[in-house]
C-alpha positions, 0 to 999 in steps of 0.5 A: 653440097657446100657448107660454110660457117662464118663466126664473128666476135662482136664488141658486146651483146648489144652490138650483136643484137643490133647487127642481127636486126640490121641484117635480118631484112636483107636476108629474106627471099634467098636464092633457090637452093641456098639455106642461111641461118644465124645464131650465137650469143653474148659477143659471138655471132655465127652465120651458116650457109648451105648450097648445092653451088660453091659459088652461091655460098661464097658470093653470099659470104662476101656480100654478108662481109660487105654488109658487116663492114658497113655496119661496123663503120656506121656503128663506130661513127655513131659513137664518135670513134675512128673507123680507119684500119690501123697497121700492126 
């Protein structure tokens, strides 16, 4: 059994709720043997994955990260903010 947890700090509760509402439709009808749940409050969101296959958990985490990145870009653009990554 493979378990993975992804915890994100979100700008605020409004952004967290928007992110979860955008992701919810995509995360129905998961592959057999993969369990997925979300939680969190305020400005934190947590995604938990459980699968018999490590590759199923990892591929789901990667797909979720791509979706979150797209959400972030749209969220920032809709507020007139720059989406470019800045170097340290």
